[in-house]
Every structure is written in structure tokens, then in C-alpha cells.
C-alpha positions in Angstrom: 48.3 -8.0 -45.6 44.7 -8.8 -44.6 42.0 -6.2 -44.9 38.3 -6.5 -44.3 35.9 -6.4 -47.2 34.6 -2.9 -47.8 30.9 -3.5 -47.0 29.4 -0.3 -48.2 31.3 -0.3 -51.5 30.4 -4.0 -52.2 26.7 -3.2 -51.6 26.9 -0.2 -53.9 28.7 -2.2 -56.6 26.0 -4.9 -56.5 23.0 -2.7 -56.9 23.6 0.9 -58.1 23.7 0.3 -61.8 20.3 -1.6 -61.9 18.4 0.6 -59.4 15.3 2.3 -60.5 15.3 4.8 -57.6 18.9 5.3 -56.5 18.6 7.0 -53.2 21.7 5.4 -51.9 23.9 7.8 -53.9 25.9 10.2 -51.7 26.9 12.8 -54.4 24.8 15.8 -55.2 23.0 15.2 -58.5 25.9 14.9 -60.9 26.7 17.4 -63.6 27.2 16.4 -67.3 30.4 17.4 -69.0 28.4 19.9 -71.1 27.0 21.5 -68.0 30.5 21.8 -66.5 31.9 23.4 -69.6 28.9 25.9 -69.7 30.1 27.2 -66.3 33.0 28.8 -68.1 30.8 31.0 -70.3 32.9 29.9 -73.2 32.5 26.1 -73.6 33.8 25.9 -77.2 37.0 27.7 -76.2 37.5 25.4 -73.2 36.9 22.4 -75.3 39.5 23.5 -77.9 42.0 24.0 -75.0 41.3 20.4 -73.8 41.6 18.8 -77.2 45.0 20.6 -77.6 46.3 19.1 -74.4 49.3 16.8 -74.7 48.4 13.9 -72.4 51.6 13.8 -70.3 51.7 13.1 -66.5 51.4 16.9 -65.9 52.4 18.5 -62.6 52.9 15.5 -60.3 51.4 17.1 -57.1 48.6 18.7 -59.2 48.7 21.9 -61.2 49.5 25.1 -59.4 46.1 26.4 -60.5 44.1 23.5 -59.0 46.1 23.4 -55.8 45.6 27.2 -55.4 41.8 26.8 -55.9 41.7 24.1 -53.3 43.8 26.2 -50.9 41.2 29.0 -51.2 38.5 26.6 -49.7 40.4 26.8 -46.4 41.5 30.4 -46.4 39.7 32.4 -43.7 37.3 34.9 -45.4 38.5 34.0 -48.8 36.3 31.1 -49.9 32.7 30.0 -50.5 32.8 27.9 -47.4 35.8 29.2 -45.4 36.3 27.8 -41.9 34.3 29.5 -39.2 37.3 29.1 -36.9 39.5 32.1 -36.1 42.7 32.4 -34.2 43.7 28.7 -34.8 47.2 27.6 -34.4 47.6 26.3 -38.0 49.4 28.3 -40.6 47.6 29.8 -43.6 46.9 27.3 -46.5 49.0 27.7 -49.6 49.3 25.4 -52.7 52.4 23.8 -51.0 50.0 22.5 -48.4 47.9 20.7 -51.0 48.3 17.3 -52.8 45.9 16.4 -55.5 44.7 12.7 -55.3 42.5 10.2 -57.0 39.4 11.1 -55.0 39.2 11.4 -51.3 39.5 7.6 -51.0 43.2 7.8 -52.2 43.7 10.9 -50.0 42.6 9.0 -46.9 44.6 5.9 -47.8 47.8 7.9 -48.4 47.6 9.6 -45.0 47.4 6.3 -43.2 50.1 4.8 -45.6 52.4 7.7 -44.8 51.9 8.1 -41.0 50.9 4.7 -39.5 53.3 2.0 -38.4 52.7 -1.4 -36.9 52.1 -1.1 -33.2 50.8 2.5 -33.4 47.4 3.3 -31.9 44.8 4.7 -34.3 41.5 5.9 -33.0 38.5 6.4 -35.4 34.9 7.4 -35.0 32.2 4.9 -36.1 29.9 4.6 -37.8 31.8 6.3 -40.6 33.4 5.4 -43.9 35.0 2.0 -43.2 38.3 3.0 -44.8 39.2 5.3 -41.9 39.6 2.4 -39.5 40.1 -0.6 -41.8 43.2 0.7 -43.5 45.2 1.5 -40.3 44.2 -1.9 -38.9 45.5 -3.6 -42.0 48.8 -1.6 -41.7 49.3 -3.2 -38.3 48.0 -0.5 -36.0 45.9 -1.2 -32.9 42.6 0.4 -34.0 40.3 1.7 -31.3 36.8 2.9 -32.0 35.2 6.1 -30.7 31.5 5.3 -30.9 28.9 7.7 -32.2 25.6 7.1 -30.6 22.2 8.2 -31.6 21.3 9.3 -28.1 24.2 11.8 -28.3 23.2 13.0 -31.7 26.0 10.8 -33.3 28.6 13.3 -31.9 31.9 12.1 -30.4 32.5 12.5 -26.7 35.9 14.2 -25.9 36.2 12.4 -22.5 35.6 9.0 -24.2 38.3 9.9 -26.7 40.7 10.8 -23.9 40.1 7.4 -22.3 41.0 5.7 -25.6 44.3 7.5 -26.1 47.6 6.1 -24.9 51.3 6.9 -25.3 51.3 5.1 -28.7 48.4 7.2 -30.2 49.6 8.3 -33.6 46.5 9.2 -35.5 42.9 10.1 -34.7 40.4 9.9 -37.6 37.2 12.0 -37.7 34.6 12.6 -40.3 32.9 15.9 -40.4 30.1 16.2 -41.5 29.5 12.6 -40.9 28.6 9.8 -43.3 26.1 8.1 -42.7 24.4 10.2 -40.1 24.7 13.8 -41.3 25.9 14.9 -37.8 27.9 18.1 -37.7 30.7 18.7 -35.2 30.7 22.4 -34.4 33.8 24.5 -33.6 33.5 24.3 -29.8 33.3 20.5 -29.8 36.0 20.1 -32.4 38.3 22.2 -30.3 37.7 19.9 -27.4 38.6 16.9 -29.5 41.7 18.6 -30.8 42.8 19.4 -27.3 42.8 15.7 -26.5 44.9 15.0 -29.6 47.3 17.7 -28.6 47.8 16.1 -25.2 49.2 13.0 -27.1 50.9 15.0 -29.9 48.7 13.0 -32.3 47.9 13.7 -35.9 44.2 14.3 -36.7 42.8 13.2 -40.0 39.4 14.6 -40.8 37.5 13.4 -43.8 35.7 16.6 -44.8 34.2 15.6 -48.1 30.7 17.0 -47.2 32.0 20.3 -45.8 30.1 23.0 -47.6 26.7 21.3 -47.6 25.4 22.6 -44.3 21.6 22.8 -44.0 21.3 25.9 -41.9 22.3 29.0 -43.8 25.3 30.8 -42.3 26.6 27.6 -40.7 29.9 26.2 -41.9 31.6 23.0 -40.8 35.0 24.0 -39.2 38.1 22.5 -40.7 40.8 20.9 -38.6 43.3 22.8 -40.8 42.3 26.1 -39.2 42.4 24.9 -35.6 45.2 22.4 -35.2 48.8 22.5 -36.4 48.8 18.6 -36.8 45.5 18.6 -38.5 45.0 17.0 -41.9 41.9 17.6 -44.1 40.8 15.4 -47.0 38.2 16.4 -49.6 37.0 15.9 -53.1 35.1 17.1 -56.1 32.6 14.2 -55.8 30.1 15.2 -53.1 29.9 18.9 -52.8 30.7 19.7 -56.4 28.8 16.9 -58.2 31.8 15.7 -60.1 32.6 12.2 -58.9 33.5 11.1 -62.4 36.6 13.3 -62.3 38.0 11.1 -59.5 39.7 14.2 -58.1 40.4 14.8 -54.4 43.0 16.2 -52.1 45.0 16.2 -48.9 45.6 19.5 -47.1 48.1 19.5 -44.3 51.5 20.6 -43.1 54.3 20.4 -45.7 56.0 17.4 -44.1 52.8 15.4 -44.4 52.3 16.4 -48.0 55.8 15.4 -48.8 55.4 12.0 -47.1 52.1 11.4 -48.9 53.5 12.3 -52.3 56.4 9.9 -51.8 54.0 7.1 -50.9 51.9 8.0 -53.9 54.8 7.1 -56.2 53.7 3.5 -55.4 50.0 4.1 -56.3 48.9 6.6 -58.9 52.1 8.7 -59.3 49.9 11.6 -60.4 46.3 12.4 -61.3 44.8 12.8 -64.8 45.7 15.9 -66.6 42.1 16.4 -68.0 40.6 15.8 -64.6 42.9 18.5 -63.2 41.9 21.1 -65.7 38.1 20.3 -65.3 38.4 20.4 -61.5 40.1 23.8 -61.6 37.4 25.0 -63.9 34.7 23.9 -61.5 36.4 25.5 -58.5 36.8 28.7 -60.4 33.0 28.8 -60.5 32.3 27.2 -57.1 29.8 29.9 -56.1 27.5 28.8 -58.9 27.9 25.2 -58.1 27.3 25.7 -54.3 24.2 27.7 -54.9 22.8 24.9 -57.1 23.8 22.1 -54.8 22.7 23.8 -51.5 19.3 24.3 -53.1 19.0 20.6 -53.9 20.3 19.4 -50.6 18.3 21.8 -48.4 15.1 21.2 -50.3 15.5 17.5 -50.4 16.3 17.4 -46.7 12.9 18.9 -46.0 11.2 16.3 -48.2 13.0 13.6 -46.3 12.1 15.0 -42.9 8.4 15.1 -43.9 8.6 11.5 -45.1 10.2 10.2 -41.9 7.6 12.0 -39.8 4.9 10.4 -41.8 6.2 6.8 -41.3 5.1 5.5 -37.9 7.8 2.8 -37.8 10.8 5.1 -38.7 12.8 7.7 -36.8 16.2 9.3 -37.1 18.6 11.9 -35.8 17.9 14.8 -38.2 21.0 15.4 -40.3 22.6 18.9 -40.1 24.9 18.7 -43.1 25.9 16.5 -46.0 23.8 14.3 -48.2 23.0 11.2 -46.1 20.7 10.3 -43.2 20.7 7.2 -41.0 17.1 5.9 -40.6 16.0 3.6 -37.7 13.1 1.2 -38.0 11.3 -1.2 -35.7 10.3 -4.0 -38.1 11.6 -7.5 -37.1 13.9 -7.8 -40.1 17.6 -7.4 -40.4 18.8 -4.4 -42.4 20.3 -6.3 -45.4 17.1 -8.5 -45.7 14.9 -5.4 -45.6 16.9 -3.3 -48.0 17.2 -6.2 -50.5 13.5 -6.9 -50.3 12.7 -3.2 -51.0 15.1 -3.3 -53.9 13.6 -6.5 -55.4 10.1 -5.2 -55.0 10.5 -1.7 -56.4 14.1 -0.9 -57.5 14.4 1.6 -54.6 18.0 1.4 -53.5 19.2 2.2 -49.9 22.2 0.9 -47.9 21.7 -1.4 -44.9 22.9 -0.4 -41.5 24.8 -3.6 -41.2 27.2 -2.3 -43.9 28.4 0.2 -41.2 28.9 -2.5 -38.5 32.5 -3.1 -37.5 33.8 -6.2 -39.4 34.2 -9.3 -37.3 37.6 -10.9 -37.2 36.1 -14.4 -36.4 32.7 -16.0 -35.9 33.3 -15.7 -32.1 33.5 -12.0 -32.2 30.6 -10.0 -30.8 28.9 -7.6 -33.3 30.5 -4.6 -31.6 33.9 -6.2 -30.9 33.9 -4.7 -27.5 33.9 -1.1 -28.8 30.3 -0.1 -27.8 29.3 0.3 -31.5 26.0 -1.5 -32.3 25.6 -3.6 -35.4 23.0 -1.2 -36.8 20.8 -4.1 -37.9 17.7 -1.9 -37.7 19.0 1.0 -39.6 19.5 2.0 -43.2 21.2 4.9 -45.0 19.4 7.2 -47.4 21.1 9.5 -49.8 18.9 12.5 -50.5 20.9 14.6 -52.9 19.5 13.2 -56.1 17.0 15.1 -58.2 13.8 15.8 -56.2 11.9 13.5 -58.6 14.2 10.6 -57.9 14.0 11.1 -54.1 10.3 11.4 -54.1 9.9 8.3 -56.2 12.3 6.3 -54.1 10.6 7.3 -50.8 7.2 6.6 -52.2 8.3 3.1 -53.4 9.7 2.4 -49.9 6.4 3.5 -48.3 4.5 1.2 -50.7 6.7 -1.8 -49.7 6.4 -1.0 -46.0 2.5 -1.0 -46.2 2.7 -4.4 -47.7 5.1 -5.6 -45.1 2.9 -4.4 -42.3 0.0 -6.4 -43.7 2.2 -9.6 -43.7 3.6 -9.2 -40.2 
């Protein structure tokens, strides 16, 4: 099986451990283990319980407690960021609708591994996390791209989606809120997209790992689970809950999908870590505290970022509405990898080049957009703005210093 190199992850692997100012990170400023234990109000007691654990495989689909806590995130009116949707066709979410996975990356992989066959049509938005279209393509699907364009606020067009569908359409992949742009699909638009999926009886996978980090108070990203009976949501503890080191994520969907994904997972991780399970359940038991902390960081830092972009005459962007990332456009005559590497070498400020979000070429003869209408994003870069404010301010100042020098040389 051939699969394209995962461009964003390769760039992160090469730079993040030596960055002075890591403003490429997409997780909200990570918690220490001690900070997580303190949430319980009885850290010594929790630690004793953990040290007494017998390190077996545990509950294969995830503990009943953790799956119940995850289900609460999707229950109308019963969670810190419950879906704004009402009257959707999906059934209420119960632990049986949840499978715990090794991060959202395993969750997304298992959905494709379970549902996609060679010859199927899979449609994915782009730019987005490369996994959503690269894995189905590697599994033999015909992958079509639904382009997200800055002039449309990086939002998908339902009519364009309808044009891309065919009788073989098996799966439609969305990402809401979007990485790298921070765009947010509201309920009305999501319903239009789901209506197209229903016409083809297609599954809809929505990577919702940033759901819960909306910038406008009172706004919540809708979940496909609440609005569509063939909707599948993936999420994790990494972004919203600042616990990427747990490597804990989930799939929420109809029982038949959960069953298929669990059977496929017998060939990957079998189950998730028992300690990770206990710590994730602890965090979700105190999600209100975590969300208050993290929304404060994200909303404050988003304002800092907006002020910085406005102050830079050669930069512009579509202001993000949710999540932890922004996609910045520039008009300097340098490619994105060249610019980002030069900034890193000069100052240790770390951002991700827009070229990492371009569709991989299958050969040297391919056009950059491979006929899908998606640009190569050579004059863009992604900033992650959910670090501590000091790191964000230091990183942005370092970029500004580099840009002043660049302007003198051009």
C-alpha cells in the first residue's frame, strides 16, 4: 500500500523539540500530571489508586466511566459544550456509541479502515488534516476534494459538494472547527451539507477535535452526531483538554460503526492504556474547570494574534472563529517552506508552512492542485496561538523582527 508522506507531521517532527518559540503547537497549553491530579481535590488519594492499578489490558472498548464521560459531551443540554442542534435525527449518545482510541488520529484511521473499500468515492474538505483524505486514497478509494477557499471564509459549498458526489460515494470527511484555518461551520450550513450526504446515503466523518474552543461566548460548534443518523464524530483529550500526552481519543457513532471499528482495532492497538483511561476520565469529570482555563487562554491569545496581524502590512488572514490555529497569508516573494525555515533559523520561532497543507502530488507532472481547485498555499503559514501568552507574544515578536530584516533585503 502506498501512502503520501504526512507533510505537517514531518515538519513538526523536524522542528518542535528545538524551537525557542513554539507557536506551531495546536494543543492548548499542556497540563502537568500534577496539575491534572490537583483537579480531583485529592491528588494523593488518586495517586494511590493509580499505583495500585494492575496493568492489564482493561476494558477493551474503554472503561464504562470514560465512555460515559465522553457521551456526556454530545448529550443535548447535559455537557459543557453540548451541541446547539435540536430535533436531529440521530439517537441519543450512550457509552455503547463510544469507542476509546489512541488519540483522534487512530479514531480517524479506524473509521476509514472500517468503512472504505477500493473503488468507493470519498470526499474530503481541504485544507485540513492530511489524514482525512490520504488514508482513504491509500485504501483504494477515489478521493475527491471539496476545496475551502479564503474568499468563502474557508467554508464548504453544499452545491459544490453535491456536484462531487456520485452513486459510489461512501464517506464524506469534514473538519469542524477547521485546522488550519479556524473556520466554523454553523448549524444551518452543516444541515445543508448533511442533506447532500443523505441524498447519497453516505456516511459523514467529522473530525471535531477543536469543538468546545469557540471564540464567541455562547457559540458551540454543532456535532454531526446530533444532526445525522449516519454521522460519526471523532475527538480527543489533546486539543481542548490540554492532555495530548495521554494519547486518548474517541469515535462516537452508530453501534454498527463502533462494532466495525473495534474489530479493525484488533489489528492495531487492541485497547488503550489503562492509566490513560483513568486520567482522561478524571479530566472529563472536571471539564468545566479545564474549559474555563482553556477558553480564557484561547480567546485572549486570539485577540493578541488579531492585533499582530493588523499591525503587519504584508500579512492578512480570515479571522478564526474557533480552535487554536490561524492560516496567515503573506505577500513576500518567498515560498512558505523557505520563509518558515528562515524564520526558525534566525530566531527559533516555529510555524508551519502552507505548503504542508497542499495536496500531495502523485508525480512530477501533476499540477499543484491536482485539478481539485485547491491552491498550493505557497504564500501562507499556520500559527498555533494556544500556548502561554508569553510564548505567543515572544514568537510573534521574533517573526516581526525577521520580517523587518527581510523587507530591508528585498
